Backbone as CSV, one residue per row, in Angstrom:
resi,resn,N_x,N_y,N_z,CA_x,CA_y,CA_z,C_x,C_y,C_z
1,MET,17.855,-11.650,-38.932,18.242,-12.179,-40.057,19.187,-10.809,-40.532
2,LYS,19.258,-9.228,-39.387,19.734,-8.418,-39.830,21.170,-8.987,-39.211
3,ASN,21.225,-9.410,-38.271,22.567,-9.833,-37.027,23.563,-10.620,-37.850
4,ASN,22.958,-11.881,-38.966,22.967,-12.564,-39.728,24.243,-11.725,-40.878
5,LYS,23.583,-10.481,-41.320,24.694,-9.809,-41.914,25.355,-8.992,-41.533
6,SER,24.844,-8.651,-40.077,26.223,-8.000,-39.914,27.304,-9.018,-39.461
7,ALA,27.327,-9.764,-38.985,28.164,-10.603,-38.370,28.580,-11.161,-39.932
8,GLY,28.274,-11.210,-40.673,28.842,-11.875,-41.976,29.744,-10.662,-42.676
9,LEU,29.525,-9.695,-42.466,30.208,-8.096,-43.167,31.402,-8.094,-42.060
10,LEU,31.482,-7.831,-40.559,32.337,-7.939,-40.354,33.182,-8.978,-39.809
11,LEU,32.724,-10.574,-40.654,34.016,-11.642,-40.775,34.131,-11.345,-42.033
12,ILE,33.948,-11.188,-43.057,34.359,-10.636,-43.924,35.248,-9.512,-43.956
13,LEU,35.219,-8.159,-43.204,36.254,-7.366,-43.088,37.575,-7.758,-42.307
14,PHE,37.709,-8.771,-41.794,38.750,-8.994,-40.742,39.248,-10.379,-41.605
15,GLY,38.335,-10.822,-42.121,39.290,-11.928,-42.991,40.226,-11.434,-44.096
16,SER,39.309,-10.806,-44.744,39.971,-9.350,-45.824,41.380,-8.585,-44.925
17,LEU,41.038,-8.590,-43.933,42.523,-7.825,-43.173,43.605,-8.643,-42.853
18,TYR,43.342,-9.793,-42.422,43.926,-10.813,-42.274,44.901,-11.745,-43.991
19,LEU,43.969,-11.177,-44.644,44.647,-12.202,-45.838,45.712,-10.433,-46.248
20,VAL,45.198,-9.831,-46.390,46.182,-8.304,-46.809,47.779,-7.775,-46.042
21,LEU,47.210,-8.418,-44.878,48.561,-8.737,-43.876,49.185,-9.663,-44.047
22,GLN,48.585,-11.253,-44.939,48.992,-12.337,-44.758,50.538,-11.577,-46.063
23,ILE,49.740,-11.802,-47.011,50.378,-10.878,-48.447,51.304,-9.948,-48.490
24,LEU,51.012,-8.537,-47.345,52.289,-7.468,-46.953,53.110,-8.380,-46.583
25,SER,52.908,-9.906,-45.446,53.941,-10.586,-44.737,54.416,-11.350,-45.908
26,GLN,54.116,-12.117,-46.614,54.767,-12.897,-47.972,56.043,-11.972,-48.803
27,LEU,55.495,-10.425,-48.557,56.510,-9.704,-49.792,57.284,-9.033,-48.840
28,ASN,57.101,-9.092,-47.579,58.891,-9.024,-46.141,58.502,-7.046,-46.403
29,ILE,56.891,-6.838,-46.848,56.931,-5.397,-46.788,56.496,-4.999,-45.072
30,LEU,55.116,-5.910,-44.036,54.980,-5.910,-42.923,54.770,-7.413,-42.738
31,VAL,56.167,-7.627,-41.711,56.398,-9.083,-41.438,55.050,-9.025,-39.735
32,LEU,54.321,-9.580,-39.847,53.275,-9.859,-38.738,53.326,-11.448,-39.011
33,ASP,53.106,-11.921,-37.151,52.300,-13.086,-37.656,51.320,-13.454,-36.973
34,PHE,50.118,-14.384,-37.065,48.737,-14.823,-36.542,48.566,-13.754,-34.955
35,TRP,49.204,-14.311,-34.054,49.562,-14.092,-32.699,49.670,-11.960,-32.426
36,ASP,49.996,-11.902,-33.735,50.182,-10.435,-33.323,49.376,-9.483,-33.677
37,LEU,48.391,-10.309,-34.710,46.556,-9.693,-34.606,46.057,-9.649,-33.596
38,TRP,46.196,-9.934,-32.114,45.577,-9.796,-31.005,44.607,-8.468,-30.913
39,PRO,45.337,-7.264,-31.192,44.574,-5.769,-30.787,43.015,-5.828,-31.833
40,LEU,43.156,-6.894,-32.850,41.566,-6.520,-34.293,40.473,-7.489,-33.217
41,THR,40.799,-8.397,-31.990,39.801,-8.084,-31.197,39.396,-7.120,-30.167
42,THR,40.415,-6.613,-30.146,39.898,-5.457,-28.691,39.153,-4.193,-29.941
43,ILE,39.669,-4.399,-30.764,38.885,-3.620,-32.055,37.709,-3.316,-32.420
44,ALA,37.366,-5.103,-32.589,35.907,-5.802,-33.130,35.063,-5.375,-31.344
45,ILE,35.790,-5.610,-30.637,34.808,-5.288,-29.225,34.426,-3.903,-29.955
46,GLY,34.975,-3.532,-29.761,34.757,-1.780,-30.026,33.640,-1.718,-30.776
47,ILE,34.086,-2.093,-32.070,32.830,-1.827,-33.281,31.574,-2.115,-32.865
48,ALA,31.358,-3.564,-31.917,30.325,-3.713,-31.478,29.913,-3.382,-30.388
49,PHE,30.781,-2.948,-29.410,29.626,-1.622,-28.963,29.100,-0.402,-29.959
50,GLU,29.715,-0.286,-30.798,29.298,0.717,-31.347,28.268,0.097,-32.759
51,ALA,28.399,-0.643,-33.119,27.196,-1.400,-33.876,25.465,-1.884,-33.418
52,ILE,25.643,-1.884,-32.119,25.109,-2.127,-30.881,23.796,-0.614,-31.116
53,TYR,24.155,0.631,-31.131,23.871,1.764,-30.806,23.670,2.298,-32.468
54,TYR,24.403,2.168,-33.648,24.217,2.403,-35.189,23.249,1.483,-35.332
55,GLY,23.144,0.522,-34.816,22.109,-0.561,-35.407,20.792,-0.457,-34.969
56,THR,20.537,-0.285,-33.689,19.791,0.513,-32.907,18.931,1.629,-32.984
57,LYS,19.497,2.594,-32.764,19.655,3.739,-32.013,18.945,4.045,-30.764
58,LYS,19.278,2.832,-30.249,19.451,3.205,-28.608,20.506,2.657,-27.613
59,TYR,20.404,3.351,-26.771,21.476,2.660,-25.662,22.675,3.555,-25.922
60,PRO,22.539,4.549,-26.666,23.850,5.077,-26.459,25.218,5.480,-25.404
61,GLY,24.781,4.576,-24.275,25.580,5.039,-23.843,26.982,3.407,-23.911
62,PHE,26.606,2.757,-25.431,27.413,2.229,-25.592,28.193,2.804,-26.501
63,LEU,28.189,4.165,-26.858,28.814,4.757,-27.861,30.410,5.014,-26.839
64,ILE,30.482,5.034,-25.665,31.726,4.934,-24.830,32.464,4.102,-24.593
65,PRO,32.083,2.662,-24.342,33.230,2.002,-24.577,33.913,1.458,-25.816
66,GLY,32.810,1.748,-26.405,33.283,1.330,-28.427,34.247,2.694,-28.168
67,GLY,33.946,3.682,-28.126,34.867,4.390,-28.664,36.594,4.483,-27.529
68,ILE,36.463,3.790,-26.764,37.742,3.896,-25.775,38.125,2.205,-26.459
69,PHE,37.055,1.318,-26.341,37.851,-0.093,-27.257,38.309,0.044,-28.471
70,THR,37.771,0.694,-29.056,37.931,1.108,-30.833,39.219,1.716,-30.284
71,THR,39.811,2.891,-30.078,40.841,3.760,-29.792,41.956,2.777,-28.704
72,ILE,41.711,1.823,-27.782,42.596,1.275,-27.544,43.049,0.013,-28.522
73,GLY,42.695,-0.650,-29.210,42.583,-1.419,-29.883,43.725,-1.433,-31.340
74,LEU,42.837,0.426,-31.608,44.226,0.364,-32.685,45.549,0.762,-32.722
75,LEU,45.499,1.294,-31.028,46.845,2.044,-30.567,47.826,0.493,-30.269
76,HIS,47.476,-0.369,-29.822,48.266,-1.933,-29.494,48.358,-2.440,-31.207
77,LEU,47.601,-1.954,-32.553,47.839,-2.740,-33.452,49.456,-2.241,-34.187
78,PHE,48.881,-0.626,-33.139,49.972,0.154,-33.882,51.437,0.070,-33.303
79,GLU,50.966,-1.015,-32.125,52.833,-0.539,-31.169,52.805,-1.946,-31.915
80,VAL,51.545,-3.772,-32.144,52.602,-4.326,-32.439,53.426,-4.355,-33.896
81,ILE,53.018,-3.294,-34.938,53.336,-3.505,-36.148,54.522,-2.738,-35.675
82,THR,54.935,-1.572,-34.692,56.248,-0.989,-34.569,56.982,-1.865,-33.414
83,HIS,56.550,-3.157,-33.216,57.295,-3.605,-31.857,57.665,-2.839,-31.012
84,TRP,56.711,-1.967,-30.352,56.113,-1.506,-29.074,57.315,-0.192,-28.630
85,GLN,58.243,0.256,-29.965,59.470,0.897,-29.560,58.990,1.769,-28.904
86,PHE,57.092,2.324,-29.744,57.040,3.833,-28.991,55.979,4.100,-28.260
87,ALA,56.224,2.581,-27.566,55.169,2.113,-26.062,55.232,3.955,-25.207
88,GLY,56.690,3.798,-24.758,56.859,4.778,-23.798,56.256,6.409,-24.162
89,TYR,55.667,6.554,-25.091,55.454,8.174,-25.319,54.199,8.205,-26.337
90,THR,53.632,6.564,-26.211,52.592,6.410,-26.683,51.329,6.468,-25.465
91,TRP,52.052,6.169,-24.163,51.004,5.919,-23.341,50.151,6.870,-23.165
92,PRO,49.888,8.392,-23.579,48.607,8.927,-23.022,47.592,9.190,-23.976
93,ILE,47.785,8.476,-25.329,46.533,8.096,-26.064,45.264,6.982,-25.357
94,TYR,45.822,6.271,-23.798,45.558,5.455,-23.217,44.126,6.806,-22.439
95,ILE,44.812,7.595,-21.737,43.974,8.603,-21.575,42.848,9.519,-22.330
96,LEU,43.370,9.399,-23.455,42.535,10.315,-24.958,41.544,9.422,-25.760
97,SER,41.433,7.753,-24.853,40.566,6.908,-25.596,39.566,7.253,-25.027
98,VAL,39.572,7.834,-23.464,38.130,8.084,-22.902,37.863,8.738,-23.068
99,ALA,38.736,10.135,-23.115,37.913,11.663,-23.817,37.261,10.906,-24.990
100,ILE,37.670,10.313,-26.380,37.143,9.824,-27.260,35.858,9.827,-26.906
101,GLY,35.826,8.254,-25.985,34.231,8.058,-25.440,33.183,8.611,-25.409
102,PHE,33.795,9.401,-24.904,32.494,9.963,-24.107,32.253,11.467,-24.846
103,TYR,32.829,11.948,-25.706,32.803,13.071,-26.225,32.159,12.409,-27.503
104,HIS,32.382,11.548,-28.087,31.676,10.493,-28.800,30.229,10.547,-28.664
105,HIS,29.767,10.123,-27.278,28.380,9.990,-26.613,27.918,11.846,-26.802
106,HIS,28.937,12.832,-26.328,28.424,13.741,-26.507,27.536,14.719,-27.706
107,VAL,28.753,14.339,-29.291,28.382,14.895,-30.227,27.101,13.716,-31.236
108,VAL,26.812,12.537,-30.295,25.446,11.924,-30.553,24.859,12.299,-30.011
109,THR,24.659,12.668,-28.789,23.463,12.646,-27.628,23.155,14.144,-27.641
110,LYS,24.356,15.173,-27.836,23.870,16.499,-27.177,23.940,16.802,-25.546
111,GLU,24.649,15.972,-24.889,24.496,15.618,-23.434,25.708,16.587,-22.832
112,GLN,25.490,17.409,-21.856,26.274,17.863,-21.820,27.212,17.158,-20.871
113,TRP,26.836,16.432,-19.902,27.710,15.988,-19.045,28.846,15.137,-19.530
114,SER,28.538,14.294,-20.637,29.543,13.572,-21.702,30.627,14.399,-22.495
115,LYS,29.687,15.561,-22.416,31.611,16.929,-22.719,32.104,16.785,-22.463
116,VAL,31.824,17.155,-20.699,32.076,18.071,-19.665,33.229,16.625,-19.435
117,ILE,33.151,15.497,-19.399,34.056,14.946,-18.941,35.067,14.412,-19.614
118,GLY,34.816,14.089,-21.182,35.673,13.942,-22.324,36.856,15.511,-22.451
119,ILE,36.011,16.354,-21.815,37.385,18.226,-21.805,38.446,18.080,-20.816
120,ILE,37.675,17.493,-19.638,38.093,16.716,-18.530,39.820,15.493,-18.941
121,PHE,38.823,14.543,-19.662,39.955,13.724,-20.041,40.660,14.211,-21.213
122,PHE,40.214,14.865,-22.127,41.406,15.634,-23.076,42.647,16.707,-22.508
123,ILE,41.855,17.335,-21.821,43.059,17.686,-20.607,44.182,17.697,-19.825
124,LEU,43.568,15.674,-19.474,44.556,15.388,-18.387,45.530,14.472,-20.082
125,PHE,45.165,14.164,-21.110,45.846,13.556,-22.244,47.250,14.595,-22.528
126,SER,46.508,16.116,-22.769,46.750,16.898,-23.254,48.486,17.185,-22.685
127,PHE,47.634,17.318,-21.170,48.716,17.978,-20.006,49.976,16.731,-19.795
128,ASN,49.111,15.190,-20.215,50.805,14.306,-20.389,51.448,14.190,-21.061
129,THR,50.735,14.019,-22.553,51.609,14.872,-23.792,52.519,15.596,-23.921
130,PHE,51.705,16.670,-23.130,53.477,18.030,-22.458,54.604,17.508,-21.959
131,ILE,54.052,15.979,-21.003,55.247,16.082,-20.182,56.501,15.055,-20.912
132,VAL,55.429,13.976,-21.943,55.970,13.475,-22.663,56.821,14.247,-23.626
133,ALA,56.377,15.056,-24.458,56.974,15.984,-25.228,58.105,16.802,-24.344
134,THR,58.464,16.934,-22.982,58.808,18.406,-22.437,60.038,16.662,-22.367
135,ILE,60.363,15.923,-22.240,60.998,14.628,-22.484,62.123,14.596,-23.641
136,LEU,60.748,14.224,-24.151,61.394,14.143,-25.911,62.517,14.558,-26.009
137,PHE,62.064,16.709,-25.498,62.861,17.102,-26.511,63.696,17.405,-24.868
138,ASN,64.255,16.828,-24.211,64.810,16.986,-23.255,65.860,17.947,-22.931
139,GLY,64.690,18.511,-22.402,64.924,20.380,-21.374,64.946,21.192,-22.338
140,LEU,64.896,21.527,-23.854,64.459,21.978,-24.331,64.294,23.336,-24.773
141,ILE,62.756,22.315,-23.687,61.232,23.854,-23.534,61.523,23.653,-22.045
142,SER,61.857,24.711,-21.118,61.172,24.271,-19.520,59.854,24.641,-19.213
143,PHE,59.434,23.662,-18.078,58.393,23.435,-17.272,57.456,24.834,-17.138
144,ASN,58.807,25.911,-16.835,58.153,27.049,-16.397,57.876,28.198,-17.536
145,LEU,58.814,27.958,-18.575,58.321,28.851,-20.330,56.906,27.652,-20.421
146,ALA,57.114,26.820,-20.398,55.749,26.199,-21.335,54.743,26.130,-20.240
147,PHE,54.766,26.255,-19.044,53.448,26.793,-18.392,53.071,28.369,-18.253
148,SER,54.016,29.126,-18.934,53.679,30.629,-18.410,52.474,30.287,-19.855
149,ILE,53.152,29.838,-21.367,52.396,30.040,-22.609,50.893,29.170,-22.541
150,ILE,50.998,28.689,-21.666,49.755,27.875,-21.569,48.349,28.337,-20.599
151,ILE,48.901,29.361,-19.589,48.035,30.296,-18.699,48.069,31.199,-19.960
152,ILE,48.688,31.855,-20.561,48.632,32.904,-21.928,47.400,32.330,-22.689
153,ILE,47.781,30.940,-23.373,46.486,30.923,-24.307,45.082,30.352,-23.524
154,VAL,45.242,30.138,-21.858,43.857,29.733,-21.447,43.060,31.065,-21.490
155,GLY,44.267,32.406,-21.105,43.609,34.123,-20.976,42.965,34.397,-22.235
156,PHE,43.437,33.974,-23.697,43.168,34.449,-24.678,41.686,34.114,-24.978
157,LEU,41.426,32.344,-24.451,40.447,31.627,-24.593,39.614,32.492,-24.187
158,LEU,39.673,32.318,-23.117,38.650,32.993,-22.455,38.078,34.064,-22.574
159,ILE,39.093,35.557,-23.172,38.052,36.458,-23.429,37.690,37.129,-24.575
160,LEU,38.559,35.899,-25.999,37.312,35.686,-26.330,36.068,34.954,-26.557
161,LYS,36.410,33.410,-25.621,34.607,33.579,-24.935,33.778,34.399,-24.586
162,ASN,34.505,35.393,-24.006,33.715,36.269,-23.697,33.329,37.464,-25.049
163,LYS,34.021,37.883,-25.824,33.308,38.847,-26.660,33.029,37.628,-27.750
164,LYS,32.275,36.275,-27.566,31.599,35.369,-28.420,30.211,35.661,-27.805
165,GLU,30.145,35.368,-25.945,29.203,35.356,-25.544,28.698,36.576,-25.414
166,GLU,29.088,37.905,-25.075,28.844,39.538,-25.683,27.691,39.424,-27.135
167,HIS,28.116,38.843,-28.360,27.521,39.558,-29.312,26.258,38.367,-29.668
């Protein structure tokens, strides 16, 4: 009975979203074809993983692929809506999706290993976003200047962390 209710709610959600997109398309506000909605499948897979955990409160490992699939699905939906014109700049979000999955697992379970992996992927995302931003700003910010600033910020964070631990 519970599965039928969840499946019914999911169908209503996707049907409503498709209806809204069709209305927006008819009004020439947002022109999308049915085949442009393929990212909704990826989002649905992510939501299904999330629903497995939240429906049973078992198997928290499903939160990791849930976060990854949902984030990638939302990214793909954005790319389809914008006709992939930002794809050259949004690629670091694929790395961020892994960080989101692991960090979501950490928030729910409080397990440190998933926090550490989430932070590692977030650092990779940040570094790659920095590279994209440097390219976007076309050399206005030199790599050496930015690297120096990053080292200084990390130093301040370490000092603040030590002061926090002393109290």
